[in-house]
Backbone as a chain_set.jsonl record, in Angstrom:
{"seq": "MTRIQVSELAPEAYRAMSGLERFLHGSDLPHATLELVKLRASQINGCAFCVHMHSRDAKKAGETDERLWSVAAWREAPFYTEAERAALALTEAATRLSDRPDPVPDEIWDEAAKHYDDATLAALVVAIATINAWNRIAVTTHTGPGAHV", "coords": {"N": [[-36.064, -3.305, -34.167], [-37.394, -5.293, -31.611], [-35.35, -7.332, -29.651], [-35.803, -9.455, -27.768], [-38.591, -10.46, -25.706], [-38.672, -9.567, -22.599], [-40.61, -9.677, -20.609], [-42.064, -11.941, -21.278], [-40.159, -13.989, -21.337], [-38.851, -13.913, -18.92], [-40.785, -13.932, -16.715], [-41.086, -13.869, -13.874], [-39.105, -12.127, -13.003], [-39.939, -9.826, -14.304], [-42.397, -9.427, -13.022], [-41.428, -8.875, -10.479], [-40.096, -6.439, -10.92], [-42.311, -4.943, -11.654], [-43.591, -4.946, -9.228], [-41.989, -3.191, -7.783], [-42.724, -0.853, -9.074], [-45.406, -0.669, -8.273], [-45.013, -0.254, -5.53], [-43.757, 2.277, -5.648], [-45.786, 3.905, -6.716], [-47.525, 3.839, -4.622], [-46.196, 5.182, -2.7], [-45.15, 8.163, -0.852], [-43.859, 9.824, -2.57], [-44.242, 12.463, -4.748], [-46.369, 12.148, -7.601], [-45.849, 13.648, -9.952], [-43.15, 14.281, -9.594], [-42.049, 11.721, -9.608], [-42.55, 10.942, -12.296], [-41.031, 12.902, -13.654], [-38.458, 12.253, -12.776], [-38.225, 9.674, -13.875], [-38.383, 10.324, -16.58], [-36.117, 12.024, -16.912], [-33.898, 10.351, -16.219], [-34.222, 8.429, -18.189], [-33.772, 9.93, -20.496], [-31.042, 10.547, -20.158], [-29.998, 7.967, -20.318], [-30.58, 7.304, -22.898], [-32.941, 5.966, -23.616], [-35.364, 5.41, -25.658], [-37.854, 4.134, -25.594], [-38.664, 4.39, -22.867], [-38.547, 7.191, -22.534], [-40.569, 7.994, -24.273], [-42.809, 6.627, -23.129], [-42.917, 7.677, -20.465], [-43.095, 10.427, -20.808], [-45.521, 10.565, -22.128], [-47.199, 9.368, -20.166], [-46.909, 11.234, -18.092], [-47.982, 13.504, -19.286], [-50.656, 12.684, -19.615], [-51.325, 12.64, -16.952], [-51.561, 15.254, -16.406], [-49.331, 16.867, -16.643], [-47.498, 19.724, -17.792], [-46.705, 20.88, -21.115], [-44.468, 22.577, -21.251], [-42.929, 21.879, -19.009], [-42.349, 19.203, -19.579], [-40.948, 19.418, -22.013], [-38.74, 20.797, -21.158], [-37.313, 19.369, -19.284], [-34.819, 18.193, -19.77], [-33.171, 20.338, -19.606], [-33.414, 21.325, -17.022], [-32.08, 22.794, -15.049], [-31.782, 25.345, -16.075], [-34.341, 26.085, -16.702], [-37.391, 27.663, -15.644], [-39.479, 26.204, -14.537], [-39.707, 24.337, -12.439], [-40.066, 23.117, -9.09], [-38.184, 23.7, -6.042], [-37.895, 21.301, -4.664], [-38.351, 19.431, -6.722], [-36.168, 20.048, -8.345], [-34.098, 19.233, -6.661], [-34.626, 16.486, -6.627], [-34.222, 15.879, -9.327], [-31.501, 16.526, -9.605], [-30.389, 14.581, -7.906], [-31.215, 12.341, -9.309], [-29.754, 12.605, -11.733], [-27.105, 12.414, -10.734], [-27.104, 9.824, -9.553], [-27.641, 8.299, -11.751], [-25.528, 8.709, -13.467], [-23.154, 7.331, -12.507], [-20.441, 6.731, -13.023], [-19.265, 9.075, -13.81], [-17.85, 10.775, -12.117], [-15.516, 10.923, -9.319], [-16.784, 10.957, -6.748], [-19.732, 9.97, -6.933], [-22.339, 10.64, -5.968], [-22.383, 13.292, -4.384], [-22.262, 14.76, -1.058], [-23.507, 17.297, -1.034], [-25.5, 17.158, -3.012], [-27.049, 15.035, -2.049], [-27.764, 16.072, 0.474], [-29.293, 18.298, -0.244], [-31.516, 17.08, -1.438], [-32.44, 15.723, 0.81], [-33.326, 17.844, 2.328], [-35.783, 18.398, 1.274], [-37.35, 16.12, 1.263], [-38.772, 13.683, 3.41], [-37.321, 10.925, 5.282], [-38.527, 8.442, 4.476], [-39.739, 9.113, 2.046], [-37.526, 9.965, 0.659], [-36.176, 7.561, 0.523], [-37.937, 6.204, -1.184], [-37.543, 7.774, -3.451], [-34.876, 7.136, -4.076], [-35.232, 4.414, -4.681], [-36.914, 4.735, -6.894], [-35.184, 5.95, -8.736], [-33.238, 3.937, -9.044], [-34.875, 1.899, -10.056], [-35.913, 2.927, -12.521], [-33.543, 3.169, -13.906], [-32.866, 0.47, -14.144], [-35.05, -0.448, -15.715], [-34.516, 1.084, -18.011], [-32.113, -0.062, -18.857], [-32.936, -2.629, -19.507], [-34.732, -2.11, -21.659], [-33.094, -0.696, -23.509], [-31.031, -2.558, -23.998], [-32.464, -4.669, -25.164], [-33.369, -3.498, -27.427], [-35.891, -2.287, -27.391], [-38.305, -0.316, -28.679], [-40.1, 2.879, -28.856], [-43.523, 2.574, -27.952], [-43.549, -0.189, -27.957], [-43.644, -3.322, -26.11], [-42.089, -4.218, -23.074]], "CA": [[-36.885, -4.445, -33.805], [-37.105, -5.801, -30.276], [-34.584, -8.581, -29.69], [-36.555, -10.444, -26.994], [-39.615, -9.929, -24.804], [-38.285, -9.946, -21.244], [-41.812, -10.0, -19.833], [-42.475, -13.312, -21.609], [-39.085, -14.95, -21.107], [-38.474, -13.854, -17.501], [-41.977, -13.334, -16.095], [-40.916, -13.612, -12.447], [-38.31, -10.899, -12.893], [-40.813, -8.735, -14.742], [-43.351, -9.194, -11.927], [-40.689, -8.232, -9.39], [-39.921, -5.036, -11.318], [-43.645, -4.33, -11.57], [-43.838, -4.748, -7.801], [-41.322, -1.942, -7.42], [-43.572, 0.237, -9.588], [-46.564, -0.561, -7.373], [-44.513, 0.395, -4.323], [-43.512, 3.697, -5.92], [-47.063, 4.6, -6.89], [-48.165, 3.915, -3.319], [-45.349, 5.945, -1.775], [-45.438, 9.586, -0.719], [-43.158, 10.584, -3.603], [-45.264, 13.029, -5.635], [-46.433, 11.513, -8.914], [-45.161, 14.497, -10.935], [-41.709, 14.103, -9.38], [-41.727, 10.375, -10.082], [-42.497, 10.94, -13.765], [-39.891, 13.715, -14.081], [-37.273, 11.44, -12.512], [-38.187, 8.614, -14.886], [-38.093, 10.942, -17.869], [-34.735, 12.513, -16.966], [-32.976, 9.21, -16.27], [-34.38, 7.797, -19.504], [-33.065, 10.783, -21.458], [-29.599, 10.336, -19.963], [-29.656, 6.609, -20.757], [-30.917, 7.116, -24.302], [-33.983, 4.953, -23.723], [-36.496, 5.993, -26.384], [-39.069, 3.503, -25.096], [-39.055, 4.992, -21.586], [-38.809, 8.617, -22.744], [-41.894, 8.055, -24.878], [-43.82, 6.19, -22.177], [-43.05, 8.543, -19.293], [-43.604, 11.746, -21.211], [-46.94, 10.34, -22.399], [-47.878, 9.164, -18.885], [-46.911, 12.51, -17.366], [-48.935, 14.382, -19.977], [-51.988, 12.191, -19.243], [-51.541, 12.971, -15.546], [-51.727, 16.695, -16.29], [-48.07, 17.602, -16.742], [-47.513, 20.721, -18.863], [-45.731, 20.72, -22.194], [-43.25, 23.303, -20.924], [-42.12, 21.094, -18.071], [-41.866, 18.009, -20.272], [-39.945, 19.801, -23.012], [-37.582, 21.435, -20.524], [-36.686, 18.567, -18.232], [-33.406, 17.97, -20.088], [-32.472, 21.574, -19.239], [-34.135, 21.739, -15.823], [-31.329, 23.799, -14.278], [-31.983, 26.654, -16.681], [-35.77, 26.342, -16.903], [-38.029, 28.167, -14.423], [-40.744, 25.503, -14.351], [-39.618, 23.266, -11.451], [-39.94, 23.507, -7.686], [-36.881, 23.372, -5.452], [-37.906, 19.867, -4.37], [-38.172, 18.719, -7.992], [-34.777, 20.261, -8.754], [-33.273, 18.359, -5.836], [-34.845, 15.119, -7.112], [-33.577, 15.755, -10.639], [-30.05, 16.495, -9.381], [-30.075, 13.254, -7.381], [-31.4, 11.412, -10.426], [-28.601, 12.697, -12.632], [-25.914, 11.887, -10.063], [-27.223, 8.381, -9.355], [-27.685, 7.665, -13.066], [-24.193, 8.857, -14.062], [-22.26, 6.948, -11.423], [-19.023, 6.679, -13.399], [-18.815, 10.368, -14.328], [-16.986, 11.497, -11.182], [-15.045, 10.064, -8.225], [-17.817, 10.889, -5.721], [-20.885, 10.073, -7.827], [-23.457, 11.327, -5.327], [-21.765, 14.054, -3.299], [-23.121, 15.155, 0.057], [-24.314, 18.482, -1.338], [-26.684, 16.718, -3.756], [-27.858, 14.255, -1.111], [-28.299, 16.954, 1.515], [-30.356, 19.118, -0.833], [-32.702, 16.219, -1.55], [-32.911, 15.432, 2.164], [-34.028, 19.029, 2.831], [-37.117, 18.47, 0.671], [-38.081, 14.864, 1.4], [-38.503, 12.947, 4.642], [-36.52, 9.726, 5.015], [-39.287, 7.429, 3.731], [-39.92, 9.596, 0.677], [-36.19, 9.937, 0.064], [-35.928, 6.149, 0.188], [-38.726, 5.926, -2.397], [-36.861, 8.44, -4.56], [-33.713, 6.3, -4.418], [-35.773, 3.221, -5.35], [-37.401, 5.174, -8.208], [-34.019, 6.162, -9.612], [-32.672, 2.62, -9.343], [-35.819, 1.133, -10.864], [-35.96, 3.412, -13.907], [-32.277, 2.807, -14.539], [-32.969, -0.947, -14.523], [-35.954, -0.522, -16.875], [-33.796, 1.63, -19.17], [-31.12, -1.026, -19.322], [-33.665, -3.707, -20.164], [-35.268, -1.649, -22.943], [-32.002, -0.368, -24.436], [-30.343, -3.8, -24.355], [-33.312, -5.493, -26.025], [-33.806, -2.661, -28.56], [-37.325, -2.042, -27.302], [-38.549, 1.045, -29.117], [-41.344, 3.513, -28.411], [-44.774, 1.907, -28.278], [-43.423, -1.641, -27.822], [-43.8, -3.835, -24.751], [-40.87, -4.806, -22.548]], "C": [[-36.432, -4.978, -32.448], [-36.439, -7.174, -30.378], [-35.325, -9.716, -28.987], [-37.605, -9.717, -26.161], [-39.298, -10.424, -23.39], [-39.502, -10.366, -20.422], [-42.29, -11.424, -20.084], [-41.428, -14.343, -21.211], [-38.609, -14.991, -19.653], [-39.634, -13.243, -16.711], [-41.833, -13.051, -14.608], [-40.116, -12.334, -12.215], [-39.162, -9.692, -13.271], [-41.841, -8.407, -13.658], [-42.671, -8.502, -10.75], [-40.465, -6.75, -9.691], [-41.257, -4.302, -11.243], [-44.044, -4.087, -10.118], [-43.165, -3.49, -7.282], [-42.15, -0.742, -7.886], [-44.806, 0.426, -8.707], [-46.167, 0.122, -6.068], [-44.367, 1.896, -4.548], [-44.815, 4.474, -6.045], [-47.844, 4.693, -5.584], [-47.375, 4.732, -2.3], [-45.786, 7.406, -1.724], [-44.67, 10.442, -1.72], [-44.204, 11.145, -4.563], [-45.202, 12.423, -7.036], [-45.695, 12.336, -9.974], [-43.652, 14.334, -10.816], [-41.269, 12.741, -9.893], [-41.601, 10.349, -11.598], [-41.334, 11.775, -14.29], [-38.585, 12.959, -13.892], [-37.134, 10.353, -13.576], [-37.823, 9.181, -16.257], [-36.635, 11.365, -17.963], [-33.733, 11.367, -17.031], [-33.028, 8.545, -17.645], [-33.724, 8.621, -20.599], [-31.562, 10.545, -21.373], [-29.172, 8.988, -20.53], [-30.001, 6.333, -22.217], [-31.975, 6.059, -24.525], [-35.235, 5.565, -24.355], [-37.827, 5.415, -25.897], [-39.555, 4.212, -23.832], [-39.306, 6.49, -21.698], [-40.221, 8.791, -23.294], [-42.973, 7.735, -23.845], [-44.001, 7.199, -21.043], [-43.45, 9.963, -19.651], [-45.098, 11.649, -21.512], [-47.726, 10.18, -21.104], [-47.968, 10.46, -18.091], [-47.918, 13.476, -17.972], [-50.372, 13.981, -19.617], [-52.337, 12.554, -17.811], [-51.624, 14.48, -15.321], [-50.453, 17.509, -16.362], [-48.123, 18.556, -17.929], [-46.449, 20.42, -19.913], [-44.407, 21.389, -21.835], [-42.34, 22.51, -19.998], [-41.566, 19.833, -18.738], [-40.755, 18.356, -21.251], [-38.652, 20.282, -22.369], [-36.838, 20.558, -19.535], [-35.214, 18.281, -18.523], [-32.551, 19.174, -19.715], [-33.076, 22.16, -17.962], [-33.389, 22.799, -15.01], [-31.595, 25.217, -14.779], [-33.451, 27.044, -16.818], [-36.436, 26.741, -15.587], [-39.236, 27.351, -13.951], [-40.782, 24.49, -13.202], [-39.477, 23.822, -10.042], [-38.529, 23.161, -7.191], [-36.8, 21.885, -5.116], [-37.697, 19.047, -5.642], [-36.736, 18.869, -8.49], [-33.831, 19.357, -7.959], [-33.401, 16.903, -6.29], [-34.162, 14.896, -8.457], [-32.053, 15.728, -10.509], [-29.617, 15.13, -8.847], [-30.211, 12.203, -8.476], [-30.199, 11.423, -11.351], [-27.355, 12.092, -11.998], [-25.959, 10.365, -9.964], [-27.302, 7.613, -10.674], [-26.303, 7.674, -13.721], [-23.113, 8.507, -13.042], [-20.787, 6.995, -11.792], [-18.471, 8.019, -13.865], [-17.898, 11.142, -13.386], [-16.614, 10.591, -10.017], [-16.062, 9.897, -7.093], [-19.147, 11.06, -6.449], [-22.077, 10.834, -7.252], [-22.886, 12.093, -4.128], [-22.783, 14.483, -2.242], [-24.001, 16.35, -0.28], [-25.587, 18.118, -2.112], [-27.617, 15.94, -2.837], [-28.531, 15.161, -0.086], [-29.42, 17.844, 0.984], [-31.639, 18.306, -0.987], [-33.297, 15.958, -0.164], [-33.613, 16.638, 2.804], [-35.486, 19.055, 2.38], [-37.974, 17.231, 0.883], [-37.751, 14.226, 2.74], [-37.807, 11.634, 4.285], [-37.258, 8.683, 4.179], [-39.472, 7.85, 2.27], [-38.584, 9.627, -0.054], [-35.816, 8.506, -0.32], [-36.698, 5.764, -1.072], [-38.084, 6.572, -3.608], [-35.647, 7.634, -5.015], [-34.174, 5.043, -5.155], [-36.273, 3.591, -6.747], [-36.253, 5.334, -9.184], [-33.408, 4.82, -10.006], [-33.572, 1.829, -10.289], [-35.851, 1.622, -12.305], [-34.643, 3.114, -14.618], [-32.278, 1.339, -14.95], [-33.882, -1.112, -15.731], [-35.254, -0.005, -18.13], [-32.821, 0.603, -19.731], [-31.784, -2.223, -20.0], [-34.109, -3.268, -21.556], [-34.168, -1.337, -23.952], [-31.308, -1.64, -24.913], [-31.147, -4.647, -25.332], [-33.815, -4.759, -27.266], [-35.322, -2.457, -28.573], [-37.587, -0.571, -27.628], [-39.869, 1.591, -28.624], [-42.584, 2.744, -28.876], [-44.738, 0.399, -28.15], [-43.694, -2.041, -26.376], [-42.494, -4.484, -24.324], [-41.154, -6.258, -22.23]], "O": [[-35.237, -5.096, -32.179], [-36.908, -8.056, -31.097], [-35.462, -10.809, -29.538], [-37.513, -8.509, -25.941], [-39.617, -11.558, -23.034], [-39.425, -11.305, -19.629], [-42.863, -12.049, -19.191], [-41.772, -15.449, -20.795], [-38.034, -15.985, -19.21], [-39.493, -12.176, -16.112], [-42.406, -12.077, -14.119], [-40.433, -11.552, -11.319], [-39.099, -8.652, -12.615], [-42.123, -7.235, -13.406], [-43.267, -7.643, -10.101], [-40.629, -5.904, -8.812], [-41.308, -3.152, -10.806], [-44.755, -3.128, -9.819], [-43.718, -2.797, -6.427], [-42.262, 0.258, -7.178], [-45.203, 1.557, -8.429], [-46.895, 0.975, -5.561], [-44.808, 2.695, -3.722], [-44.927, 5.587, -5.53], [-48.732, 5.536, -5.453], [-47.83, 4.946, -1.176], [-46.677, 7.827, -2.461], [-44.815, 11.664, -1.719], [-44.978, 10.38, -5.138], [-44.121, 12.212, -7.587], [-44.987, 11.77, -10.807], [-42.953, 14.256, -11.826], [-40.229, 12.625, -10.541], [-40.641, 9.789, -12.129], [-40.707, 11.393, -15.278], [-37.703, 13.015, -14.749], [-36.047, 10.141, -14.113], [-37.047, 8.58, -17.0], [-35.978, 11.104, -18.971], [-32.801, 11.418, -17.833], [-31.999, 8.15, -18.193], [-33.172, 8.056, -21.543], [-30.894, 10.363, -22.39], [-28.113, 8.875, -21.147], [-29.739, 5.239, -22.717], [-31.923, 5.328, -25.515], [-36.06, 6.162, -23.665], [-38.817, 6.14, -25.8], [-40.723, 4.59, -23.739], [-40.193, 7.013, -21.023], [-40.975, 9.643, -22.824], [-43.94, 8.483, -23.702], [-45.134, 7.538, -20.698], [-44.094, 10.636, -18.846], [-45.856, 12.56, -21.181], [-48.792, 10.775, -20.946], [-48.999, 10.745, -17.483], [-48.622, 14.183, -17.252], [-51.207, 14.844, -19.347], [-53.507, 12.755, -17.486], [-51.744, 14.935, -14.184], [-50.486, 18.724, -16.161], [-48.723, 18.238, -18.957], [-45.432, 19.788, -19.628], [-43.341, 20.828, -22.089], [-41.124, 22.477, -20.187], [-40.427, 19.446, -18.478], [-39.738, 17.666, -21.312], [-37.583, 20.184, -22.973], [-35.816, 20.981, -18.995], [-34.431, 18.139, -17.584], [-31.34, 19.045, -19.529], [-33.228, 23.376, -17.852], [-34.022, 23.621, -14.349], [-31.626, 26.168, -13.998], [-33.763, 28.216, -17.027], [-36.084, 26.216, -14.531], [-39.945, 27.784, -13.042], [-41.809, 23.838, -13.01], [-38.85, 24.86, -9.828], [-37.789, 22.426, -7.845], [-35.742, 21.275, -5.27], [-36.946, 18.072, -5.634], [-36.156, 17.913, -9.003], [-32.888, 18.79, -8.51], [-32.411, 16.173, -6.334], [-33.587, 13.834, -8.693], [-31.386, 14.985, -11.228], [-28.602, 14.584, -9.279], [-29.403, 11.277, -8.554], [-29.682, 10.367, -11.714], [-26.629, 11.341, -12.649], [-24.97, 9.692, -10.256], [-27.054, 6.407, -10.705], [-25.953, 6.744, -14.448], [-22.246, 9.332, -12.755], [-19.956, 7.279, -10.929], [-17.313, 8.091, -14.278], [-17.23, 12.081, -13.821], [-17.302, 9.607, -9.748], [-16.188, 8.805, -6.538], [-19.641, 12.181, -6.571], [-22.745, 11.584, -7.965], [-22.906, 11.6, -3.0], [-23.985, 14.557, -2.497], [-25.15, 16.4, 0.159], [-26.639, 18.714, -1.883], [-28.829, 16.157, -2.843], [-29.725, 15.027, 0.186], [-30.39, 18.109, 1.694], [-32.727, 18.8, -0.694], [-34.516, 15.974, 0.007], [-34.412, 16.466, 3.725], [-36.328, 19.668, 3.037], [-39.19, 17.281, 0.704], [-36.595, 14.223, 3.165], [-37.718, 11.278, 3.11], [-36.672, 8.099, 3.267], [-39.37, 7.021, 1.366], [-38.52, 9.345, -1.25], [-35.21, 8.275, -1.367], [-36.162, 5.07, -1.936], [-38.078, 5.983, -4.689], [-35.423, 7.472, -6.215], [-33.564, 4.652, -6.151], [-36.071, 2.826, -7.691], [-36.343, 4.9, -10.332], [-33.097, 4.598, -11.176], [-33.09, 1.171, -11.21], [-35.818, 0.807, -13.227], [-34.639, 2.834, -15.817], [-31.741, 0.999, -16.004], [-33.541, -1.83, -16.671], [-35.389, -0.597, -19.201], [-32.724, 0.428, -20.946], [-31.246, -2.766, -20.964], [-33.883, -3.986, -22.53], [-34.295, -1.678, -25.128], [-31.026, -1.783, -26.102], [-30.58, -5.273, -26.228], [-34.582, -5.309, -28.057], [-35.95, -2.456, -29.632], [-37.126, 0.315, -26.909], [-40.671, 0.861, -28.041], [-42.681, 2.323, -30.029], [-45.784, -0.246, -28.226], [-43.944, -1.189, -25.523], [-41.865, -5.206, -25.097], [-40.266, -6.974, -21.767]]}, "num_chains": 1, "name": "protein.A"}
C-alpha cells in the first residue's frame, strides 16, 4: 500500500519533476533509448512501479518484447545498438555510484560521448538522474505497479 501521494502533498516538486520529463521528451535523445534507460535504472533500483510503467510505455511506443525482456542482460543480448549499449552502460554506472571508487570511469563516459553530441549527452545525464529520483520516490513511498506517485 502506498504510504503517501507525493503528487498531492508536494505538488510543486511533482510539477518540477514533470518539467524534467517534458524536457527529456523534447530533447534529441531517442525515445527508445530514453525508455530503455528508465527501465534499466528502475530494475537496478528495484522500483516495480517504474519497471511496470516504462516497460508498458515502451511497448506502446513499438518496443519489441525481446528488447524489453533482455534489457537486464543487455551486454549478452544482440538486440541493442552500440549507442544504446553506451547509454545503458552510463545508466548502470551513474545509478550504482557507490559500487566502485570511480563510479563513472572515462571509458564509459567516452563511449557514450562517441554516440551522442554534447546536448544529447546532457539530456542522457538528466534522464538518468531523473529516473533515479523517480525510483527513490516510488520505492520510499511503497508505490506499486499501476498506482500514482
